[in-house]
N, C-alpha and C positions, 0 to 999 in steps of 0.2 A: 502494499501501500503507501509505503512511504518512498518507493521507489519512483510509484505513479503519478505520486504528489509532484516530485522531483523534476520529471519531465514534463509535466502538463507547465511548470513553473518556468522550466525552461523554454519551453514550445513560447508559450507567453510570452517571455519577454525576448527571443526574439522576432516573434510576431512584431510587438510596439517596437523594436529598433528600427524596423523596415518602414512602418508607418507612419511614426513621429519625429520629427514634429513638421514634417512632410515628408508624401511618400518618394520610397526610395533611397537609392545613397548617394546620387551626382546629380550635379545641376551644373550650368552653364555661365562663369562669366565674362566680363570686356575683361581684355586687358590694355585698354586706350579709353582714354576720357573722353564723354559723349556730350558735356553737359551746353552746346552753344553749335550757332552756323556755322562755327567756321569747324569744329570739330566734325558736325557730321557731312560738311563738304571734303573733308581729307578721310574718312573712314567711308564713305559710299560716296555716291560722283558728286563733282566730278573731279575728284581726286585719287580715287578708286582704279580709273583708269590710267593711273601712270606705273602703279604695282604689276597692273595686268601686260602692260606691253614691254616690261622686265622680264618679266617672267617666259614671254612669247619671246622674247630676243633669246634669252637662256633659260632653260627650264632649269638648272639648277640653281636658280635664284628663289625659287618657293620658297626656300629656306631663310631665304634673307624677310623674303617681305610676309612670309602667311606661316599658321601653324604647326603646318606639315614637316617641318624638321623634327617635330617634339607630340607627335600626334600617330597611336598608335588604333588599330583597329581590333577588339577583340571578338570575332567569329565562332559563331557555335551554330550548329541546327540542332542541341540539345537531343542528339541519339545518343550519348552516353556521359549523364549529367553525374558524378561524382559517383554515389554507392544506390542511387534513383533509377539509372538504366536511361533509357529509350523515354524521355518524358515533354518532349518537345518543344517547338522553340520557344515559346512564351512562357513556357513556366519555368524554361534555363536562365531568364534575363535577370530574376537576382544574383544566379552565380556569376554571371557575365561583369552585373556594375559590382559585384563585389571585388572582381580579379580587376577594375578598371581603379577600383579607390587603391587595393594593393599596388600599384602603379601609381600613381599619383604618390603615397604616401613613404614611401620607398625608394623611391628614385625622381619626383618630380614629372613623370612624365604625364602627358593627358592624353586621353582614351574615350575612344567610339567604344560601347557595346554596340555589337550588331549582331540578331537573332534572324536568321533564315529559316522561312516553311522549304526547303530542298533536302531530298533524301538520295536524292542521287548524286551523285560524287561525281560523277562530269561536270554534270551540270552547278553544282554549289562551285564548281573550280572554277566556271565560268564569269561566275556572278562576282569573286572576291577578285580577281582578277579585273574585271572593269571595275571594281573602285580602286587600284590604283593612287590615279592621279589624286585624291584625299589624303593619303595616307604617308606618314613616312617608313610602318612596319606594320605588322598583320601578324596577329598573336590568335592561333589556330586552338578552341578548347572544346571538349567534351563532344568529338568525332568519333564516333564507334570506327571499330579495328575492323574488318581492313580495310574501309571507305576513308578512315585521316591517311594512310600513306598514298593513295591514288589523289587524293586530294589537296595534299602539302607535296606532292612530286608537279603534277602539273602547273601548283602556285609559283612553286621554286623556277620551272623551265621558264615562265611565258612572264615572271614580274622581275623588277629589277630594283625588287626594294626587300628587305629579309623577310621570311617567311619563317613562323618556328611555332611547330605545334609544341606547347608547353609538358603537355599529358606523355608526350613520349620523351623530347629532348629533357628535359626542365627537371621533370624525375630522372633521367639518366644521368644528368650530370648531377646533382647531388647526391645521389646512392653510388655514384664513382668518389666523389672526393671524400665521404665517408666511408669507402672502402679502401681507398687510399691510406688513410689515416690509421684503419681496423689494421691493416696488414701491414703496418709501421708498426704498429705496438706488440703484433702476435709474430713479428718477424719475418715474415713471409714475404717473397714476391709473386706481382700477376700471371711472371711466366711459368710461377712453378703451380699455381693451386688447380685444384678442383673445382667448378661451380655449378650445384644443380640449383634451378629455376624451376618454380612454378608458375604458370602465369599466362600464354600465348600472345596475349592482348598488345596493345599500342606502346604502353611503359616495358612492358618484361620485354618485350624485342627491342625497345630503343636501347636499354641497359645492355644487353648482351652484346650488340651494336659497339656500342662504347666500352665496354669491358675486352672485347679485341681490339680495339684504340690503343688499349692500355699495355696492352701485351699479354694477357689470356688469349691462351693456344683452342681453336676452335676446339681440336678432336678431346680437351677439357671440360666444354660447355655440355649440360644435359638438361634438356629444354624437357619439361612437362605441363601438360595441361589437362584439360577436363577429361581427356579423352585415355589420359596417360604416356606416356614415353612418346616423344617425335622422334620417330625413326626411320630409316630410309624407307622409302615404300610404302609408307603408310597414305589413306586418298582420306580417311574423316578428317573434315574439319581442314584441313590443309591452306595452305594460301603459302606464297613464295618466300613471303619473309619468317614464316615459318621453317621451310623446307629449308633453307639456307642453315638451321641447326639441326637437323636428322641427322642421327647417329647409325651407325651398320650394328646394330645388336639387335639379341634375342628380347630385353629387358622389356617389358612391358608397363613396370609401376614407380612409383618414387620410393617404394620399397628396396627394387632391383636397382639404384642405381647411386643412391644415398653415402653408403661404406663409404669413407675416407675423403669425402668431402670440406673443405675448407671452407669456402662459402654457401650459404642457405642460401638461394634469393627471391622470396616472397613477394607477387605482386598478382595474389589469384583470391582467396577468400580463407574465413576462418576454419580452427581447425584440421587444416593442412597438413601441419607438421604437429608428430607428439612426440615427449622426451624419450621413449625408446631410439625414436630414428635417429633423434639427436645425439644419443649415447652410441653411435655407432660412425657419426662422422667424426673426423681426422681432431688431434689433439688442438687446444684453443682453439676450438669454431667460432665464425662469425656467422652469426646467424640474423637475415636483416630479414623481417617479418611484416612485411609493408604493408598488407590489406587493413582498410579502414572500415568502420570503427574496431572489430576486433579481429584481432594478427591471426593468421593463421596457428603462432603458438603462440601460449602469452609468458610474459618476461621470467616470470617465477619458475616457470614449470621446466624452462630450458636450465634455470640454474640450481633445480636439482641433482640435474646428471651432472652438471658441465658448468661449474663454477664460476672458471675462467672463461667462458664464455663473453663473444664480446658480441651485443646486441643494440638494434636499434629498430627502431618501430615509424608507424605513421602517427601515433599519438602522441599528446604535449602533454598527458600524464605520465610517462615512460621519456627515460632519458636518449639521448638521441633522434629526436624526431625527424626526420628526412621530408622537410617541404619545401616547397617550391618555391616558396619565395624569399630563399635564399641565393635563387638563381638568376629566375625569370624578368624581376624590373632591371636588374642592375647589369643583364648580358645588353639587353635594349639600349638603354643606358650608354654602354661605350658602342655599339651599334649605331646609332644614333648620331651621337655627337661624331662621328669620322663619316657621316654618310655610306656606309657600307650597304653595298648591292644586295649581301645573303649574309647570313649566319651562318659557315661553314666550320670544319673538324680544328682548325686552328684556334677560332675564337671558343668554341666549347670545351675547347683541350684547355683553354689558357683560364677559365671559367673554373674550370675542378681544379686547380692548381691554388690559383685565387683560393677561393672556398678554403682548398685543405689549410693551406698555410695559413690565415688566418686564425684556424682552431688553436695551432700550434703555439700562435702568439699569445701572449699576455691577457686574460680578456680584459676589456675595454670598462672605465666605467659604469657608461652607460648603462650597458646589456647586464653588468652586475644590480643595478639598481633598477632595473626592466626584471630582473628576473631573483628577489630576493628568497634567499633561504635556499637552493640550487649549488653546488660546486662547481664552477664555473672553470673546470682548470682541466687541460689535455689529457686525459690519459681514456679509457672503457669508456667510461660514462659521458666522456665529452669532445664525440669524434667532430661535428664541425659546427659551426658558431650558430648561436640565438640571431631570428631577424634581426631584432632588434639593436643587433649590433650595429653601430654607426659606421666602422670603419669598412663595410660590405662595400658604400658608394664608392670608395675614393680605391680600394685594392681591387678589386672587381673588375669596374666598370674602366677602370683604368689598362689592366692585363687585359681587357676584350679589344679594346678599341687600338693598341699597340698590334695584339694579333690580327687585326684587320685588315692594318697597316702594313705590316712584314707581310700578309698576305696578297698583297695586291688588290682588296674588294672595299678597300674606304677612299671615296669620292672627294673626304674634304681632311685630309689629313693634321693631326695634332702637329704644331710645329715646336711647343715647350710642353715636355711630359710633367713635368715638376708644377709648373700653373695649371696646368688643365687638372692634375691628382689636387691641387690645392684649391683649384674651385670647386670639384666636386667635394670636398669636404667641409668646405665651406655654406655649401648648399643643407648639409648633416650639421657641422658644429658651427651655430651662427656666429660665434666668435671669433672662427678662425682667419677670415679677409681680414677685418681692423686690427686683429691682432697681427699681423705680418710684420707690419715694421717692429715693434715691439720684441718679437721674437727674433726676428734678422739684428737689435741691438743686440739681446740678449746671448746673441751664439759669439759674438766680439768680445763678450769678456766670461771670466771664472770667478762665478761668488760662493764662498761659503753661506749656504740658507737653513739657518736652524729655527724650524719649527715647533713649536711651543707645547702644541697635543700633538706629540709623533705615533701616540697608539690605535690613533683615528684611523681606519680604514681608506677614511677618501685621504687622509695626509700618507698612509702608505701608495698606495695609486699613484695620488701626485709626482711623489718622489721616485717611484718606478720612470713616469714617462719623463722628468727630471733627467735621470740619468740615463733615458734614451735618445731624447729628442735635445738636451742642451747640453753645455759643459759644465755647469754648476754640480756643486758635489752639496747635496742633503744634509743634515744634521739632525736628527731626530729625538729629543728628548722624551724617556720613557724607559719602562722596564724591558729589556732585551727579550725574557723570553715572551713577553706579552708581545713586543715588538714580531719577532722571528715567526708565533704562531699565528699571529696577522697575516703575515706573509705567505707561510702555508697554506693559509683557508682563502685564498685570494688568489693564488697561483702566482704570484709574482714571482720573478727570478733572480728580483737584486738582495747581492747580498752584502752582510755589514763587515764594513770594512774595505772591500772593492769599489760596491758602490754607492754606501752612504755607511753615516758612523752613528755611533748612538751615546749620548748622556744618558747615564744610569744617574738619575739623582738622590738614588741611595746609595751609592758605591761609584763616584768619580772622584779621581785621584786631586782633581783643584778644587775641590770643597772646599776646605779652609780659606783659597783665596778667594771665592765666590764669595763666601759669608762675611768676610773682613772685607772686601769691598762694598760690598752693597752695606756692611757697617759704617764704612768713613763716607759714605754718600747720605747717607740716611740717620746718622748719631743724633745728632738737633734737631732731627724733627719725632722725635720722640721712641726710633728702636733703638732696643735694647740687643747684647750681643746672640741672647739666648733666642730671641724674634728671631732676628739675623737668621740663625741656624736654621730655625723653624723653617724659613722664606725658601732658604736655599736646597732644602728638603722635599719642598710640599709643593711651593706656588712656582710651576714652570714656566708661566710669563716672564718673574722676574730671573727665574734662570736664563732665558733667553737675552732676553733685557743686559742683562753682568756681560753674556758670552758677547756679544757687539760692544759691548760699553769698554771692553778687556781686547779686542779683536780677535778673538777666538773663532767669530762668525762674522760675516759683511753686514748678512740683515737680516731677520727676523720678522716670523709670521704666526699670528696667532689669533685666537677669535672661534674657534668652530664650535666651542662650546661657551658660556657664559654670556656675561652681559658687556655690553661694549669698553662703555664708560669704567668697569672693571679691570680691566684690562690695560686701559687710556691711563689708569692711575697710576701701575707700575709704572708703563714706560715713559709717564713724565719723570717719575722719582728716580730713573735712572739716566734716560738718554735724553733730557729736554734739558739741557746744558749748551755752554760753549756756544749760544746763539741761535739754538735748536729749540721747535718748540712745534707743538699741534697747529698747524693753520685751519685746517678744514678735512673733510671726507668726502671725496668727490664718486660717485657712482656711474660710469657707460652702460646706459639701459639699452640695449641691440634688439630695434623691433622688424616689424615688414619693412617699412622703408627705411628710412634714416636713424643713426643713430642719435642719441641723444643725452647730453650729461647734467647729472642734479646736486646740486651743492647749499648747501652741507645739511649732512645728512646723518652724520653723529655729534661732532666737536660739540660745538657753542650752540645751546637751543635758544640763545638769544644776542646773535654778533653784535658787539659794535661798529660805526662805519668803519672804525680802524682794521675790525675781526673780516670784513664783509671785503674789503678793500683786499686784504691779505689773498682770501677765499678765491676772490674773482684773478687774481693774476699770477694764483698759481693752479686753477682751473687752466688757463689758455695755457702754460707752459706742459700742462699733461697730457691735454688736446693736442698739439703739436705731436709727440712722442708715436700717435697711432695716426699721422698724416694726415691730419685734419686740419680747417684753419678755422681758429675762433672765434666765434658767435655769439657773444656772452648778452645775455638779458636777466639786469635787477629786477626780481621780479616782488611783488607787493597788492597787496590790496587797493591801494591809492594807488593812481596811474597818471603820471605827469604832471602831478600836486596836484590834482582832484577835490583830494581826504588830507586833513591835519590828522595825521594817525599817527603812531609812533613808528609801526614798519615804514610807514612813507619818509619821514623825517629820518631816520637811517642809513634808506637806501640814498636819500637824496644828498647827506653829509658823505655817504661812501663817494657817487657821482663825483661828486666837488674834490675830494682827495684822490680819485684816478683820472683826474683832467692834468690833476700837479701834476701829477708823475708821469704823463703822454705817451701810454702803453702803445707797444706797436699789436697792437690789434683793435677787433671794432666790438663797442660795447655800448649798451645802452640799459637806461631807467629812470624812475620807475612805473612798470608796469604789470598789467594782468598777464596772465602765459596765455591766451588766445591771441593778446596782440604780439608775445614774443614769438608763437611759434605761426602767426597771419599776418606775412607783409603788407596783404590789401588792407587787410582793418585797420592795422598800425599805419598805415600810409595817409586813413582817414581823418584817424584821431589826433596825429600828430606830423605834416608832412615832411615836416624837414628831421627824421629819427636818421642817425646816422648810423643805422644798422641795416644792413641793407638782405631782405631777403630773412627766410626764417632764421630763429635763433638755435645753434645748436648746440647751448648751454643754459640752464636754467640756475641761478642764483640765488635760495630764497634769503627772506628777512627772517625766520627763525626754522628752528630744526622740526618742528613739527611737523610745518608744511613743506619741507625737503623731502622728511620721510616718507611723509604720508602721501608725496607723488609719488615718488619711488615703490613706495610697498600698491598703488595703484595699479600704475603700468606693469609691474612683475607680476599681480595676480587676475588682474580684467585686460589689461593690454598684450599678454602673453612678451612682456620681453623678458631678454637674457639680461642680468646684471654680470657687468665685470666689475670686482670691486667689492665694498669700497678701499678706495685709494688713499690713503692719510698721505696728506700735504706736511709739505714743513718739517718732512723730519728728514731732510739728506736724503730719501728712499730705502732706510736704512729697517721700518718697522712700517707695516702693513696688518689692520685688525683686519679680520674679515667675522662674518656672523653666521649665527650657526645653520641658517639654509643652505651655505653656501655648499656644491660640489665640488667630487674632483676634478671636473674639468674649471672649475672656477679657481682652485686652489693652483690649478698649471699656468693660470691666465696670470694668477696675483706672482707667481714664481718669477714668471716672465719679467712684469712690471720688477719684483724687487731688484731681481738678479741683475739689472742694468746698469752701469754705473751714469750714473746722470746726474750729478753732486751739482749741475747750475741751476737742476727743475726745484719748484719749492714745493 
């Protein structure tokens, strides 16, 4: 009864998801403004004629003037939909919409789902071929075998764009990526293994063909379908694709061919394989039971007879889910970006290599966050990366694009692969493009960056990335055994003494020097020797600050837990001297269109005019670190003197101080935030504003306003924060907030790890 209730609830939830707030999962949006007559004249008549004439003169220009270069047709006749069978074209539409959503989500590829009422494969191919002018590529989906072989063959022969049947080749690519790593773990080679496969459909045949390309010998492949072993001379339910794997044998059933098999590949149905048959396989067997939702054999039954077996399924509730989403968005991304005329063997093999290699690399922090509680460490239970690993785009699409170029099917070759991969990464890691100049500057220096909260998993992942991507050396404050356990649990490869250093507060040879130094700084501020000793054993922020003060580290990062001003208090005690002081906190908010800097979000609740002036100057200097020109608005509830209120008076006084200093950047105030961001509105209110265009830095008159805007942008506008950046401490200190991610810590490390003493 409980199972029935659960299934009913899941069904209702799925139906609600598809129906509300509007039916379906897709909509079309314009990418250009259409707000006035001029826009209309350019979008349609007469301006549209210019684009038409350009394409008529050179068809390749369609990629420049239309969406075709990023548009894929997801095409099906609904004859073999998931586990539902031949449900028809219209009933298949939710699946095709879903496929289009995955293209958009994972690779930013636009799609139209096209469901066709056509059962005849030749006529279906004719219809698809006739649509070539509309699309940059075609993804065939859920077409039954053997019709799918005919449709794909005809389309590939006649069309000059990539045609890819994901049920065949997408499955084959992900299966073979998993097999590549499974064999590596088992210590076996493709050339030597015996493969037994159940399932003579499109996916099964494609997997076997791909295994041949990877080195498996045809004579070592045994194919079994509903009617038994595929053998030479068999006539029942045969087609040329199956016949290619017919064996000269008297064996007729799965039990007759399973002995000594290294790899069982199941793409058939539930219960096909039993534990007794698994026990007859070779040592360290590889069992890929991929039937959905119930596999050929459940993993626990495999373990009963072969505890060391390497297992994959098609289910998300077991390790090693073989999911085509690891492949198709990214192979199409690479193909579209170079204008490939087809997706060939070289591109598919490159896709396999990229996926397999990514699983062997350290797991990304983003994937770990998306799959909390799972052990994402390369091994028997982690053969292939997770779909939400954001590195898939850059790694796989770049490999595919390169293979397309090397194999001669690219019509728009990539000139700079490093820049291309950076662009792909920036579409996933939204901070990547803006952070490029910061990371480039960081690469020119070697800094020792001490993390006060060295036991935090986010810190550990950031330290791993620093050791891989930067020249700086991380120093982690914490208990060594906890840090090492955290590295092992997260699958990190960095090692203490080689890639990073550990400071153990309970057992560091510099302890006496540290507490005596802290005492000398704080003796006249109520700190006793006993208190200094305790603080240097327990307060990791104070320890990090002392390390920077004594030159044992070049800069420090703290704040992954606790309150910002608590950390700032200890930093001021130790490091706010010799003219250094905390000017303000600057947050970079990365949104869909343009970045926006917000200050002061944390340091001064009610800044004085002098503090506001310092914040503006410091913000301008830091904005330039990102390769941007500062355009700064001083924001208040008062607008250009229309209210005699405290925030307005302080902002006007700050404006006077700034004018006296004649800074080399544009600023204006005091004004409302809408006037700061809308130059047309500003020009109506204050025609002689010295600020041109929208502001990219908003400096507020109090911390409540700045922090409120920062949090609203994060929570409601989907902004990604880089920061807060603590200005005024010679770039030696940054205090983050508890919501920061591992990627955010890496970004702050690049900012802290750059020698920029001339910045505020």
